[in-house]
TISE-232739 format. One record per residue: residue number from 1; chain; x, y, z of N, C-alpha, C in turn. Coordinates in Angstrom, 3 decimals, decimal comma. Layout:
// residues N
+-----+-----+----------+----------+----------+----------+----------+----------+----------+----------+----------+
: seq : mol :     n_c1 :     n_c2 :     n_c3 :    ca_c1 :    ca_c2 :    ca_c3 :     c_c1 :     c_c2 :     c_c3 :
+-----+-----+----------+----------+----------+----------+----------+----------+----------+----------+----------+
: NUM :   A :        X :        Y :        Z :        X :        Y :        Z :        X :        Y :        Z :
...
+-----+-----+----------+----------+----------+----------+----------+----------+----------+----------+----------+
***
This chain:
// residues 63
+-----+-----+----------+----------+----------+----------+----------+----------+----------+----------+----------+
: seq : mol :     n_c1 :     n_c2 :     n_c3 :    ca_c1 :    ca_c2 :    ca_c3 :     c_c1 :     c_c2 :     c_c3 :
+-----+-----+----------+----------+----------+----------+----------+----------+----------+----------+----------+
:   1 :   A :    0,850 :   -1,165 :    0,000 :    0,000 :    0,000 :    0,000 :    0,898 :    1,230 :    0,000 :
:   2 :   A :    0,558 :    2,228 :   -0,738 :    1,374 :    3,436 :   -0,763 :    0,500 :    4,665 :   -0,942 :
:   3 :   A :    1,080 :    5,803 :   -0,616 :    0,384 :    7,078 :   -0,795 :    1,414 :    8,114 :   -1,208 :
:   4 :   A :    1,047 :    8,992 :   -2,100 :    1,977 :   10,031 :   -2,529 :    2,173 :   11,035 :   -1,411 :
:   5 :   A :    3,410 :   11,356 :   -1,143 :    3,750 :   12,361 :   -0,145 :    3,601 :   13,751 :   -0,718 :
:   6 :   A :    3,808 :   14,771 :    0,112 :    3,602 :   16,150 :   -0,312 :    4,553 :   16,609 :   -1,408 :
:   7 :   A :    5,725 :   15,987 :   -1,529 :    6,669 :   16,392 :   -2,573 :    6,920 :   15,242 :   -3,535 :
:   8 :   A :    5,908 :   14,425 :   -3,761 :    6,010 :   13,356 :   -4,736 :    6,642 :   12,069 :   -4,241 :
:   9 :   A :    6,911 :   11,963 :   -2,953 :    7,451 :   10,719 :   -2,415 :    6,348 :    9,677 :   -2,364 :
:  10 :   A :    6,729 :    8,437 :   -2,579 :    5,781 :    7,345 :   -2,411 :    6,023 :    6,727 :   -1,045 :
:  11 :   A :    5,000 :    6,718 :   -0,222 :    5,083 :    6,188 :    1,134 :    4,526 :    4,764 :    1,148 :
:  12 :   A :    5,235 :    3,867 :    1,816 :    4,825 :    2,476 :    1,937 :    4,505 :    2,166 :    3,383 :
:  13 :   A :    3,326 :    1,603 :    3,598 :    2,909 :    1,251 :    4,952 :    3,487 :   -0,109 :    5,324 :
:  14 :   A :    3,802 :   -0,275 :    6,572 :    4,337 :   -1,536 :    7,065 :    3,398 :   -2,690 :    6,746 :
:  15 :   A :    3,963 :   -3,822 :    6,375 :    3,147 :   -5,012 :    6,105 :    2,519 :   -5,550 :    7,378 :
:  16 :   A :    2,983 :   -5,076 :    8,532 :    2,429 :   -5,515 :    9,817 :    1,315 :   -4,597 :   10,305 :
:  17 :   A :    0,952 :   -3,584 :    9,531 :   -0,117 :   -2,674 :    9,922 :   -1,454 :   -3,389 :    9,822 :
:  18 :   A :   -2,308 :   -3,083 :   10,762 :   -3,625 :   -3,726 :   10,745 :   -4,592 :   -2,916 :    9,889 :
:  19 :   A :   -5,692 :   -3,522 :    9,549 :   -6,719 :   -2,863 :    8,734 :   -7,398 :   -1,731 :    9,502 :
:  20 :   A :   -7,322 :   -1,755 :   10,836 :   -7,952 :   -0,716 :   11,650 :   -7,158 :    0,581 :   11,656 :
:  21 :   A :   -5,918 :    0,556 :   11,151 :   -5,125 :    1,773 :   11,059 :   -4,353 :    2,132 :   12,311 :
:  22 :   A :   -4,282 :    1,221 :   13,272 :   -3,534 :    1,539 :   14,484 :   -2,063 :    1,145 :   14,353 :
:  23 :   A :   -1,200 :    1,867 :   15,041 :    0,230 :    1,576 :   15,085 :    0,854 :    1,449 :   13,701 :
:  24 :   A :    0,590 :    2,393 :   12,836 :    1,104 :    2,314 :   11,466 :    2,315 :    3,211 :   11,265 :
:  25 :   A :    3,306 :    2,647 :   10,619 :    4,501 :    3,382 :   10,240 :    4,616 :    3,306 :    8,728 :
:  26 :   A :    4,997 :    4,415 :    8,112 :    5,221 :    4,445 :    6,670 :    6,650 :    4,877 :    6,407 :
:  27 :   A :    7,216 :    4,373 :    5,319 :    8,556 :    4,783 :    4,904 :    8,527 :    5,208 :    3,446 :
:  28 :   A :    9,419 :    6,136 :    3,123 :    9,624 :    6,568 :    1,740 :   11,109 :    6,411 :    1,464 :
:  29 :   A :   11,432 :    5,648 :    0,427 :   12,823 :    5,377 :    0,094 :   13,352 :    6,422 :   -0,868 :
:  30 :   A :   14,471 :    7,033 :   -0,509 :   15,147 :    7,984 :   -1,377 :   16,501 :    7,425 :   -1,773 :
:  31 :   A :   17,199 :    8,095 :   -2,657 :   18,494 :    7,589 :   -3,104 :   19,543 :    7,640 :   -2,000 :
:  32 :   A :   19,456 :    8,609 :   -1,097 :   20,453 :    8,739 :   -0,034 :   19,895 :    8,485 :    1,357 :
:  33 :   A :   18,572 :    8,512 :    1,495 :   17,980 :    8,401 :    2,831 :   16,608 :    7,735 :    2,777 :
:  34 :   A :   16,187 :    7,300 :    3,948 :   14,848 :    6,734 :    4,131 :   14,113 :    7,668 :    5,076 :
:  35 :   A :   12,890 :    7,990 :    4,738 :   12,076 :    8,848 :    5,596 :   11,002 :    8,000 :    6,258 :
:  36 :   A :   10,757 :    8,268 :    7,533 :    9,819 :    7,478 :    8,330 :    8,805 :    8,443 :    8,938 :
:  37 :   A :    7,531 :    8,060 :    8,880 :    6,495 :    8,903 :    9,479 :    5,384 :    8,054 :   10,085 :
:  38 :   A :    4,579 :    8,715 :   10,902 :    3,392 :    8,121 :   11,506 :    2,259 :    8,267 :   10,502 :
:  39 :   A :    1,725 :    7,171 :   10,017 :    0,685 :    7,247 :    8,985 :   -0,630 :    7,811 :    9,506 :
:  40 :   A :   -0,810 :    7,800 :   10,823 :   -2,048 :    8,335 :   11,387 :   -2,009 :    9,847 :   11,526 :
:  41 :   A :   -0,805 :   10,420 :   11,504 :   -0,661 :   11,863 :   11,674 :    0,479 :   12,343 :   10,779 :
:  42 :   A :    0,201 :   12,444 :    9,488 :    1,234 :   12,773 :    8,504 :    1,699 :   14,229 :    8,580 :
:  43 :   A :    1,049 :   15,066 :    9,384 :    1,488 :   16,447 :    9,552 :    2,647 :   16,555 :   10,540 :
:  44 :   A :    2,881 :   15,500 :   11,307 :    3,993 :   15,504 :   12,266 :    5,316 :   15,446 :   11,519 :
:  45 :   A :    6,404 :   15,818 :   12,181 :    7,720 :   15,776 :   11,528 :    8,084 :   14,365 :   11,053 :
:  46 :   A :    8,868 :   14,324 :    9,995 :    9,345 :   13,070 :    9,410 :   10,752 :   12,809 :    9,932 :
:  47 :   A :   11,066 :   11,567 :   10,254 :   12,410 :   11,175 :   10,659 :   13,165 :   10,745 :    9,409 :
:  48 :   A :   14,366 :   11,290 :    9,215 :   15,188 :   10,945 :    8,056 :   16,422 :   10,184 :    8,535 :
:  49 :   A :   16,666 :    9,026 :    7,908 :   17,790 :    8,167 :    8,273 :   18,565 :    7,833 :    7,001 :
:  50 :   A :   19,907 :    7,947 :    7,062 :   20,710 :    7,557 :    5,901 :   20,476 :    6,077 :    5,614 :
:  51 :   A :   20,653 :    5,692 :    4,346 :   20,325 :    4,319 :    3,924 :   21,162 :    3,258 :    4,627 :
:  52 :   A :   22,457 :    3,517 :    4,867 :   23,304 :    2,531 :    5,539 :   22,814 :    2,179 :    6,936 :
:  53 :   A :   22,632 :    3,176 :    7,805 :   22,089 :    2,889 :    9,138 :   20,685 :    2,273 :    9,093 :
:  54 :   A :   19,878 :    2,674 :    8,108 :   18,534 :    2,082 :    7,985 :   18,648 :    0,585 :    7,691 :
:  55 :   A :   19,545 :    0,214 :    6,777 :   19,733 :   -1,201 :    6,438 :   20,197 :   -1,983 :    7,660 :
:  56 :   A :   21,085 :   -1,395 :    8,462 :   21,533 :   -2,053 :    9,693 :   20,369 :   -2,245 :   10,655 :
:  57 :   A :   19,536 :   -1,227 :   10,788 :   18,366 :   -1,304 :   11,671 :   17,420 :   -2,415 :   11,218 :
:  58 :   A :   17,145 :   -2,478 :    9,922 :   16,229 :   -3,498 :    9,399 :   16,801 :   -4,899 :    9,642 :
:  59 :   A :   18,088 :   -5,079 :    9,410 :   18,710 :   -6,386 :    9,683 :   18,599 :   -6,758 :   11,152 :
:  60 :   A :   18,813 :   -5,780 :   12,039 :   18,720 :   -6,026 :   13,479 :   17,301 :   -6,435 :   13,875 :
:  61 :   A :   16,319 :   -5,709 :   13,395 :   14,927 :   -5,990 :   13,758 :   14,447 :   -7,318 :   13,180 :
:  62 :   A :   14,989 :   -7,707 :   12,037 :   14,548 :   -8,942 :   11,388 :   15,030 :  -10,195 :   12,133 :
:  63 :   A :   16,033 :  -10,032 :   12,972 :   16,549 :  -11,210 :   13,705 :   15,588 :  -11,740 :   14,710 :
+-----+-----+----------+----------+----------+----------+----------+----------+----------+----------+----------+
***
């Protein structure tokens, strides 16, 4: 599932998000960074993480 962001980013919702819309995180992949936001409140600030540390985080969480 995805939604266009305010500047043309495509946001992807976590595959673990429920249909009720609770506890949802979305990410937008860029060439140098990954942006993370709360899908329930998209007006809140976005967290930006460089791709290398993001990949490390994903590997850690997947264990």
